[in-house]
ROBAMAR-268888 format. One record per residue: residue number from 1; residue in one letter; x, y, z of N, C-alpha, C, O in turn. Coordinates in pm, whole numbers. Layout:
n, res, nxx, nyy, nzz, caxx, cayy, cazz, cxx, cyy, czz, oxx, oyy, ozz
NUM, A, X, Y, Z, X, Y, Z, X, Y, Z, X, Y, Z .
...
end
This chain:
n, res, nxx, nyy, nzz, caxx, cayy, cazz, cxx, cyy, czz, oxx, oyy, ozz
1, M, 88, -120, 15, 10, 3, -1, 93, 112, 0, 194, 120, 69 .
2, T, 47, 207, -88, 137, 331, -102, 50, 452, -55, -31, 482, -143 .
3, P, 42, 531, 55, -44, 636, 77, -11, 760, 14, 107, 796, 7 .
4, V, -105, 828, -34, -101, 948, -98, -169, 1059, -38, -286, 1029, -15 .
5, A, -142, 1169, -6, -206, 1284, 64, -244, 1387, -60, -161, 1463, -111 .
6, A, -364, 1379, -95, -381, 1475, -221, -523, 1511, -207, -600, 1448, -134 .
7, D, -563, 1632, -291, -702, 1664, -316, -745, 1594, -445, -709, 1631, -556 .
8, V, -813, 1506, -426, -863, 1408, -540, -954, 1512, -634, -956, 1488, -755 .
9, S, -1011, 1599, -595, -1092, 1693, -678, -1012, 1788, -783, -1067, 1856, -869 .
10, T, -862, 1780, -758, -776, 1847, -855, -701, 1757, -953, -682, 1637, -938 .
11, A, -663, 1827, -1047, -597, 1733, -1148, -451, 1701, -1105, -389, 1609, -1157 .
12, E, -404, 1771, -1021, -276, 1734, -958, -306, 1610, -850, -229, 1516, -833 .
13, G, -417, 1628, -791, -431, 1530, -690, -455, 1395, -757, -399, 1299, -704 .
14, Q, -530, 1372, -865, -565, 1274, -946, -430, 1211, -1025, -415, 1095, -1064 .
15, A, -367, 1288, -1034, -203, 1252, -1104, -126, 1187, -1005, -62, 1088, -1040 .
16, A, -121, 1227, -884, -52, 1194, -772, -99, 1046, -749, -21, 951, -735 .
17, L, -237, 1037, -746, -300, 891, -719, -250, 803, -818, -185, 702, -789 .
18, L, -282, 841, -951, -251, 737, -1065, -108, 732, -1076, -74, 638, -1148 .
19, A, 0, 806, -1025, 140, 789, -1028, 163, 681, -942, 240, 593, -982 .
20, A, 104, 669, -817, 123, 573, -736, 67, 438, -751, 99, 336, -690 .
21, C, -23, 454, -843, -101, 320, -882, -160, 331, -1023, -278, 360, -1039 .
22, P, -71, 305, -1131, -107, 360, -1249, -218, 253, -1316, -287, 284, -1413 .
23, A, -224, 141, -1260, -319, 32, -1353, -399, -39, -1245, -382, -159, -1226 .
24, P, -508, 51, -1155, -578, -42, -1070, -680, -117, -1129, -742, -73, -1225 .
25, D, -703, -226, -1080, -817, -345, -1103, -934, -270, -1010, -1044, -262, -1065 .
26, I, -924, -224, -899, -1038, -147, -833, -1024, -16, -803, -929, 32, -742 .
27, L, -1142, 55, -855, -1142, 218, -790, -1269, 241, -732, -1378, 228, -787 .
28, I, -1238, 285, -583, -1323, 304, -489, -1337, 471, -491, -1241, 541, -459 .
29, N, -1447, 520, -526, -1479, 677, -518, -1531, 700, -405, -1632, 637, -373 .
30, N, -1471, 803, -309, -1530, 836, -181, -1459, 974, -158, -1341, 978, -124 .
31, N, -1533, 1084, -179, -1498, 1209, -150, -1567, 1283, -45, -1676, 1237, -10 .
32, G, -1525, 1387, 11, -1597, 1460, 104, -1702, 1549, 54, -1689, 1593, -61 .
33, G, -1798, 1579, 119, -1913, 1647, 56, -1939, 1800, 103, -1866, 1845, 192 .
34, P, -2021, 1867, 56, -2072, 2014, 101, -2114, 2003, 237, -2174, 1902, 274 .
35, P, -2089, 2102, 320, -2124, 2128, 429, -2272, 2142, 451, -2340, 2202, 368 .
36, Y, -2329, 2085, 570, -2483, 2157, 575, -2523, 2301, 571, -2481, 2387, 648 .
37, R, -2613, 2320, 467, -2637, 2455, 457, -2776, 2479, 388, -2820, 2404, 301 .
38, D, -2837, 2583, 432, -2970, 2602, 382, -2943, 2633, 217, -2844, 2694, 177 .
39, F, -3042, 2585, 136, -3013, 2592, -14, -3024, 2742, -41, -2961, 2781, -139 .
40, R, -3090, 2831, 25, -3068, 2964, -3, -2952, 3041, 17, -2949, 3158, -22 .
41, E, -2855, 2988, 75, -2730, 3028, 114, -2631, 3005, 20, -2526, 3070, 24 .
42, L, -2656, 2897, -88, -2577, 2867, -183, -2559, 2963, -291, -2654, 3015, -348 .
43, D, -2421, 2992, -322, -2410, 3081, -435, -2359, 3001, -543, -2329, 2885, -519 .
44, R, -2343, 3053, -673, -2282, 2952, -789, -2162, 2887, -767, -2146, 2772, -810 .
45, G, -2050, 2964, -687, -1929, 2894, -640, -1934, 2785, -570, -1859, 2689, -585 .
46, A, -2046, 2797, -469, -2047, 2674, -372, -2128, 2551, -455, -2105, 2432, -431 .
47, M, -2215, 2591, -543, -2284, 2491, -624, -2187, 2423, -707, -2177, 2301, -698 .
48, L, -2120, 2486, -780, -2013, 2416, -865, -1907, 2361, -803, -1848, 2276, -869 .
49, A, -1861, 2389, -680, -1774, 2321, -612, -1835, 2192, -545, -1757, 2100, -521 .
50, G, -1951, 2180, -516, -2012, 2072, -467, -2031, 1971, -582, -1998, 1852, -572 .
51, V, -2081, 2021, -682, -2091, 1922, -811, -1972, 1861, -840, -1971, 1739, -858 .
52, T, -1841, 1947, -848, -1717, 1895, -877, -1683, 1780, -779, -1634, 1679, -831 .
53, M, -1700, 1778, -650, -1645, 1693, -541, -1723, 1570, -554, -1666, 1461, -542 .
54, N, -1857, 1577, -580, -1951, 1460, -557, -1999, 1408, -708, -2055, 1299, -712 .
55, M, -1983, 1466, -806, -2019, 1431, -947, -1901, 1412, -1027, -1862, 1304, -1072 .
56, V, -1842, 1533, -1045, -1728, 1550, -1164, -1604, 1465, -1128, -1552, 1396, -1216 .
57, T, -1559, 1468, -1011, -1443, 1402, -990, -1446, 1251, -984, -1347, 1188, -1021 .
58, P, -1574, 1179, -929, -1547, 1034, -964, -1576, 1017, -1100, -1521, 916, -1143 .
59, I, -1641, 1076, -1184, -1645, 1051, -1312, -1501, 1083, -1382, -1462, 1014, -1476 .
60, E, -1438, 1171, -1340, -1309, 1185, -1413, -1205, 1065, -1386, -1139, 1022, -1481 .
61, L, -1192, 1020, -1275, -1116, 908, -1209, -1178, 785, -1294, -1098, 717, -1358 .
62, I, -1304, 757, -1298, -1332, 631, -1393, -1297, 644, -1532, -1262, 545, -1595 .
63, Q, -1303, 761, -1587, -1251, 799, -1727, -1102, 754, -1730, -1052, 700, -1829 .
64, K, -1046, 776, -1634, -892, 771, -1640, -839, 625, -1612, -717, 605, -1619 .
65, V, -924, 525, -1581, -891, 387, -1546, -954, 301, -1616, -892, 195, -1633 .
66, I, -1086, 311, -1677, -1171, 212, -1722, -1120, 152, -1866, -1149, 39, -1904 .
67, E, -1049, 234, -1931, -1014, 160, -2054, -895, 49, -2035, -888, -55, -2099 .
68, A, -817, 85, -1947, -725, -15, -1903, -775, -158, -1849, -728, -270, -1871 .
69, M, -892, -117, -1765, -943, -243, -1699, -1023, -308, -1815, -1033, -431, -1810 .
70, A, -1076, -249, -1908, -1152, -316, -2034, -1039, -384, -2103, -1064, -496, -2148 .
71, A, -911, -333, -2121, -810, -409, -2177, -757, -534, -2109, -701, -624, -2172 .
72, R, -777, -536, -1981, -729, -639, -1917, -861, -734, -1893, -833, -837, -1832 .
73, G, -958, -724, -1920, -1091, -790, -1894, -1122, -803, -1758, -1174, -910, -1726 .
74, F, -1099, -699, -1650, -1131, -703, -1522, -1128, -569, -1475, -1034, -496, -1506 .
75, G, -1231, -524, -1398, -1246, -418, -1314, -1362, -392, -1221, -1471, -427, -1265 .
76, R, -1360, -343, -1113, -1437, -304, -1013, -1447, -176, -976, -1350, -128, -917 .
77, I, -1548, -104, -998, -1561, 36, -941, -1665, 44, -853, -1771, -14, -875 .
78, V, -1642, 119, -743, -1765, 142, -634, -1754, 285, -607, -1648, 345, -590 .
79, N, -1874, 338, -605, -1898, 497, -559, -1963, 492, -418, -2068, 429, -406 .
80, I, -1919, 541, -335, -1993, 560, -204, -2037, 689, -202, -1966, 790, -199 .
81, T, -2180, 679, -203, -2242, 822, -209, -2324, 841, -76, -2263, 872, 27 .
82, S, -2441, 827, -73, -2519, 855, 54, -2670, 819, 21, -2713, 812, -94 .
83, I, -2750, 795, 141, -2881, 731, 124, -2964, 849, 78, -3068, 830, 15 .
84, T, -2919, 974, 108, -2981, 1098, 46, -3017, 1101, -98, -3110, 1169, -142 .
85, V, -2926, 1012, -182, -2967, 1015, -319, -3106, 964, -324, -3168, 1004, -423 .
86, K, -3178, 877, -236, -3289, 827, -262, -3395, 889, -133, -3515, 862, -133 .
87, M, -3344, 957, -48, -3414, 1018, 41, -3336, 1151, 113, -3273, 1154, 218 .
88, P, -3364, 1255, 22, -3289, 1370, 31, -3331, 1456, 166, -3448, 1465, 202 .
89, L, -3229, 1514, 231, -3264, 1590, 350, -3223, 1728, 342, -3118, 1757, 285 .
90, P, -3304, 1822, 399, -3284, 1968, 402, -3155, 1988, 458, -3116, 1920, 554 .
91, G, -3081, 2086, 399, -2951, 2115, 428, -2841, 2034, 363, -2724, 2071, 372 .
92, L, -2878, 1924, 297, -2783, 1849, 224, -2840, 1835, 66, -2834, 1736, -7 .
93, D, -2884, 1941, 45, -2957, 1955, -105, -2862, 1935, -222, -2889, 1877, -327 .
94, L, -2729, 2000, -183, -2634, 1991, -292, -2570, 1882, -301, -2547, 1842, -416 .
95, S, -2525, 1803, -192, -2473, 1689, -181, -2550, 1565, -244, -2498, 1473, -306 .
96, S, -2694, 1582, -214, -2781, 1490, -259, -2788, 1489, -405, -2780, 1385, -471 .
97, A, -2803, 1610, -457, -2808, 1629, -627, -2692, 1595, -708, -2697, 1548, -821 .
98, A, -2579, 1626, -634, -2457, 1586, -715, -2442, 1428, -707, -2402, 1370, -808 .
99, R, -2472, 1361, -598, -2459, 1206, -577, -2555, 1145, -687, -2524, 1058, -769 .
100, A, -2675, 1207, -672, -2780, 1146, -763, -2733, 1167, -895, -2758, 1076, -974 .
101, G, -2674, 1259, -936, -2651, 1282, -1067, -2531, 1182, -1115, -2524, 1135, -1229 .
102, L, -2446, 1159, -1019, -2344, 1064, -1042, -2415, 920, -1054, -2387, 841, -1145 .
103, T, -2492, 897, -971, -2570, 767, -1001, -2629, 742, -1138, -2612, 637, -1199 .
104, A, -2696, 842, -1181, -2768, 852, -1309, -2652, 810, -1427, -2668, 729, -1519 .
105, F, -2551, 877, -1401, -2443, 893, -1507, -2370, 750, -1525, -2349, 694, -1633 .
106, V, -2339, 706, -1406, -2262, 569, -1428, -2355, 451, -1459, -2316, 339, -1492 .
107, A, -2486, 491, -1444, -2582, 373, -1494, -2566, 335, -1650, -2576, 217, -1681 .
108, G, -2546, 416, -1732, -2517, 408, -1864, -2382, 359, -1887, -2364, 275, -1975 .
109, V, -2272, 408, -1806, -2141, 364, -1829, -2122, 212, -1790, -2048, 141, -1857 .
110, A, -2185, 169, -1691, -2174, 29, -1652, -2240, -64, -1771, -2190, -173, -1799 .
111, R, -2336, -21, -1828, -2392, -93, -1954, -2293, -123, -2046, -2279, -230, -2103 .
112, K, -2213, -6, -2060, -2134, -7, -2178, -2025, -103, -2168, -1982, -161, -2267 .
113, Y, -1975, -121, -2040, -1849, -208, -2014, -1891, -345, -1956, -1803, -427, -1929 .
114, A, -2018, -372, -1937, -2045, -478, -1876, -1997, -609, -1950, -1972, -712, -1887 .
115, D, -1985, -599, -2080, -1908, -739, -2146, -1760, -736, -2140, -1695, -824, -2195 .
116, K, -1704, -640, -2077, -1562, -664, -2032, -1507, -686, -1888, -1401, -648, -1838 .
117, N, -1615, -760, -1834, -1613, -801, -1702, -1587, -684, -1619, -1506, -703, -1528 .
118, I, -1639, -562, -1631, -1641, -440, -1534, -1790, -427, -1466, -1894, -432, -1532 .
119, T, -1783, -408, -1326, -1885, -359, -1283, -1873, -225, -1192, -1775, -193, -1124 .
120, I, -1987, -159, -1205, -1978, -27, -1123, -2100, -48, -1053, -2200, -89, -1113 .
121, N, -2100, -18, -910, -2189, -16, -800, -2169, 97, -722, -2059, 151, -709 .
122, N, -2288, 141, -661, -2292, 263, -591, -2350, 191, -436, -2439, 107, -423 .
123, L, -2270, 254, -331, -2316, 223, -190, -2371, 351, -139, -2303, 453, -151 .
124, L, -2484, 356, -85, -2567, 460, -45, -2584, 455, 123, -2692, 426, 173 .
125, P, -2471, 486, 201, -2465, 466, 339, -2577, 533, 405, -2623, 625, 337 .
126, G, -2630, 514, 507, -2718, 579, 582, -2664, 648, 714, -2578, 736, 705 .
127, S, -2712, 608, 832, -2635, 674, 943, -2534, 608, 992, -2556, 534, 1087 .
128, F, -2407, 617, 941, -2285, 550, 998, -2229, 649, 1093, -2249, 769, 1073 .
129, D, -2161, 608, 1192, -2092, 689, 1296, -1964, 738, 1255, -1861, 676, 1282 .
130, T, -1963, 854, 1186, -1855, 911, 1126, -1844, 1053, 1161, -1939, 1103, 1221 .
131, Q, -1743, 1124, 1132, -1719, 1275, 1161, -1831, 1340, 1106, -1902, 1412, 1178 .
132, R, -1857, 1322, 975, -1958, 1399, 891, -2085, 1366, 972, -2159, 1462, 996 .
133, L, -2120, 1251, 1015, -2247, 1252, 1084, -2242, 1334, 1214, -2335, 1410, 1238 .
134, R, -2130, 1322, 1308, -2142, 1427, 1421, -2132, 1553, 1387, -2176, 1639, 1463 .
135, G, -2073, 1587, 1267, -2064, 1727, 1240, -2210, 1798, 1217, -2233, 1916, 1243 .
136, G, -2306, 1702, 1162, -2462, 1731, 1142, -2508, 1758, 1273, -2574, 1860, 1291 .
137, F, -2482, 1675, 1373, -2529, 1707, 1496, -2490, 1816, 1583, -2561, 1859, 1674 .
138, A, -2360, 1864, 1549, -2292, 1974, 1600, -2362, 2114, 1534, -2388, 2222, 1587 .
139, A, -2377, 2073, 1421, -2450, 2200, 1351, -2617, 2229, 1382, -2678, 2336, 1380 .
140, A, -2660, 2108, 1408, -2809, 2106, 1441, -2832, 2155, 1602, -2929, 2219, 1643 .
141, A, -2714, 2107, 1684, -2721, 2141, 1817, -2707, 2298, 1842, -2773, 2362, 1924 .
142, K, -2606, 2349, 1754, -2605, 2498, 1777, -2716, 2566, 1725, -2744, 2675, 1775 .
143, K, -2790, 2514, 1624, -2903, 2594, 1560, -3033, 2575, 1669, -3110, 2668, 1693 .
144, S, -3046, 2439, 1730, -3168, 2431, 1807, -3137, 2443, 1956, -3227, 2448, 2040 .
145, G, -3027, 2447, 1980, -2995, 2463, 2142, -2979, 2330, 2208, -2927, 2324, 2320 .
146, Q, -3027, 2212, 2137, -3026, 2097, 2220, -2892, 2028, 2230, -2807, 2058, 2147 .
147, P, -2866, 1950, 2310, -2720, 1882, 2321, -2717, 1784, 2208, -2813, 1717, 2170 .
148, E, -2591, 1784, 2155, -2554, 1684, 2052, -2611, 1550, 2080, -2683, 1491, 1999 .
149, S, -2575, 1500, 2201, -2602, 1367, 2260, -2756, 1351, 2244, -2782, 1251, 2178 .
150, A, -2846, 1408, 2278, -2997, 1410, 2274, -3032, 1397, 2128, -3114, 1310, 2096 .
151, L, -2972, 1485, 2025, -2997, 1475, 1871, -2948, 1331, 1818, -3007, 1276, 1725 .
152, A, -2853, 1282, 1874, -2799, 1156, 1834, -2881, 1040, 1875, -2897, 946, 1797 .
153, E, -2942, 1041, 2008, -3017, 952, 2044, -3165, 963, 1967, -3226, 859, 1944 .
154, Q, -3205, 1058, 1938, -3338, 1067, 1869, -3305, 1013, 1730, -3393, 943, 1681 .
155, A, -3210, 1031, 1667, -3155, 987, 1553, -3161, 838, 1542, -3209, 772, 1450 .
156, M, -3095, 788, 1671, -3091, 640, 1673, -3209, 569, 1697, -3219, 451, 1664 .
157, A, -3314, 640, 1760, -3433, 586, 1790, -3506, 545, 1655, -3566, 437, 1650 .
158, E, -3501, 622, 1557, -3571, 613, 1420, -3504, 504, 1337, -3563, 471, 1234 .
159, I, -3384, 440, 1368, -3318, 336, 1311, -3383, 198, 1363, -3389, 178, 1484 .
160, P, -3430, 106, 1273, -3472, -9, 1339, -3371, -86, 1424, -3414, -149, 1520 .
161, A, -3241, -85, 1396, -3156, -148, 1481, -3109, -62, 1603, -3021, -104, 1678 .
162, K, -3163, 47, 1618, -3157, 134, 1727, -3015, 198, 1757, -2984, 237, 1870 .
163, R, -2928, 205, 1642, -2781, 228, 1646, -2737, 289, 1520, -2806, 283, 1418 .
164, F, -2620, 350, 1525, -2567, 372, 1392, -2482, 263, 1352, -2443, 171, 1423 .
165, G, -2455, 287, 1215, -2384, 148, 1149, -2224, 206, 1191, -2204, 322, 1228 .
166, T, -2138, 121, 1180, -2001, 129, 1197, -1917, 152, 1084, -1969, 93, 989 .
167, P, -1805, 215, 1045, -1704, 195, 953, -1688, 60, 901, -1707, 30, 783 .
168, A, -1651, -21, 997, -1602, -153, 965, -1721, -243, 891, -1684, -335, 818 .
169, E, -1863, -217, 909, -1968, -261, 864, -1982, -205, 717, -2018, -276, 623 .
170, L, -1955, -86, 708, -1950, -34, 566, -1851, -99, 501, -1876, -131, 385 .
171, G, -1740, -126, 547, -1631, -173, 474, -1652, -318, 445, -1596, -358, 343 .
172, Q, -1721, -406, 513, -1787, -534, 479, -1863, -530, 356, -1830, -598, 260 .
173, N, -1973, -444, 355, -2054, -422, 245, -1971, -392, 107, -1995, -444, -2 .
174, L, -1876, -304, 132, -1794, -279, 24, -1725, -399, -59, -1721, -416, -181 .
175, C, -1676, -473, 42, -1613, -592, 13, -1694, -688, -71, -1650, -743, -172 .
176, F, -1820, -704, -18, -1933, -771, -98, -1956, -720, -221, -1956, -802, -313 .
177, S, -1979, -589, -253, -1974, -528, -385, -1879, -558, -471, -1907, -580, -589 .
178, L, -1743, -564, -422, -1627, -607, -518, -1634, -732, -568, -1570, -766, -667 .
179, Q, -1717, -813, -498, -1711, -961, -555, -1848, -997, -630, -1881, -1115, -639 .
180, R, -1927, -893, -685, -2051, -913, -738, -2010, -993, -885, -1911, -961, -952 .
181, P, -2099, -1098, -921, -2049, -1160, -1061, -2069, -1096, -1158, -2147, -1002, -1145 .
182, R, -2013, -1117, -1279, -2017, -1030, -1399, -2145, -1001, -1439, -2162, -895, -1499 .
183, R, -2251, -1082, -1416, -2374, -1067, -1467, -2454, -942, -1412, -2555, -902, -1470 .
184, V, -2412, -893, -1318, -2467, -767, -1244, -2388, -656, -1279, -2293, -635, -1204 .
185, P, -2402, -579, -1373, -2320, -462, -1415, -2309, -331, -1329, -2210, -260, -1316 .
186, H, -2432, -317, -1274, -2456, -185, -1185, -2570, -229, -1100, -2658, -310, -1132 .
187, R, -2553, -153, -969, -2637, -150, -886, -2641, -54, -767, -2531, -47, -713 .
188, S, -2716, 5, -722, -2708, 94, -601, -2796, 16, -483, -2899, -50, -494 .
189, E, -2721, 44, -374, -2770, -27, -241, -2740, 55, -136, -2641, 128, -140 .
190, H, -2823, 51, -34, -2784, 136, 103, -2756, 29, 199, -2845, -48, 234 .
191, P, -2641, 21, 243, -2604, -92, 354, -2664, -79, 473, -2676, 33, 523 .
192, A, -2716, -204, 540, -2791, -176, 682, -2700, -250, 774, -2748, -295, 878 .
193, G, -2592, -265, 751, -2482, -318, 843, -2480, -462, 865, -2448, -505, 976 .
194, R, -2512, -544, 768, -2502, -671, 758, -2358, -721, 729, -2279, -641, 679 .
195, R, -2323, -829, 752, -2188, -893, 740, -2194, -991, 656, -2278, -1080, 668 .
196, S, -2093, -987, 548, -2098, -1063, 429, -2013, -1203, 465, -2058, -1313, 434 .
197, G, -1904, -1189, 524, -1818, -1308, 565, -1777, -1381, 447, -1759, -1503, 456 .
198, I, -1761, -1321, 337, -1705, -1374, 211, -1548, -1331, 191, -1514, -1216, 165 .
199, P, -1473, -1422, 205, -1324, -1393, 184, -1296, -1353, 32, -1341, -1420, -60 .
200, P, -1215, -1235, 11, -1179, -1225, -129, -1113, -1334, -202, -1017, -1395, -155 .
201, P, -1178, -1365, -343, -1113, -1478, -408, -984, -1422, -482, -919, -1507, -543 .
202, F, -943, -1303, -486, -812, -1247, -545, -758, -1144, -472, -814, -1095, -374 .
203, E, -628, -1100, -524, -584, -985, -464, -543, -868, -542, -424, -841, -556 .
204, P, -648, -791, -599, -633, -698, -706, -574, -586, -686, -564, -564, -565 .
205, T, -525, -498, -759, -463, -390, -747, -548, -292, -732, -629, -277, -823 .
206, A, -553, -210, -631, -674, -104, -583, -624, 16, -583, -502, 34, -572 .
207, L, -720, 128, -596, -688, 260, -600, -793, 309, -514, -801, 430, -490 .
end
């Protein structure tokens, strides 16, 4: 593994990633998203930046690696987006729209490359215990005056499992997506903390 510190939304950052791993068999797209903000506060610059982060950047990386994958006859691409693609939330309007656009865009791309043993899947995580989730509680607490802990408890009460997912559970779902058979070229799913328990059948080169 070669760690690379770079802004993946820039041409320089993408070049640094591909210099470290020029011919990946697996591409996992997972970029930061715009902060919680009322849509009326979004100016043109903020909107373009959000679309670049969550739609344009993953597409650019797919463009850069997919032809080599096709030539080798193998490729796995996973876009980690958000459940808000299907269940938009106020304050995440820009993030939801950009990620939904990515989902629609890659649906056609996946069909074009399905016969090359390339799959493109989307993971749409719900409430996972991450800094982004906690940041949302902090913003809501500041606005409402309620403690962050109370807001977190309210959110967990609405989840059937009565808890947030863990990063490890998301990773297990991601591994499951990487092993999909070639007959499934494209799928979007929102993980619910299930465990696949399936060992990887190969050791591909991943980016």
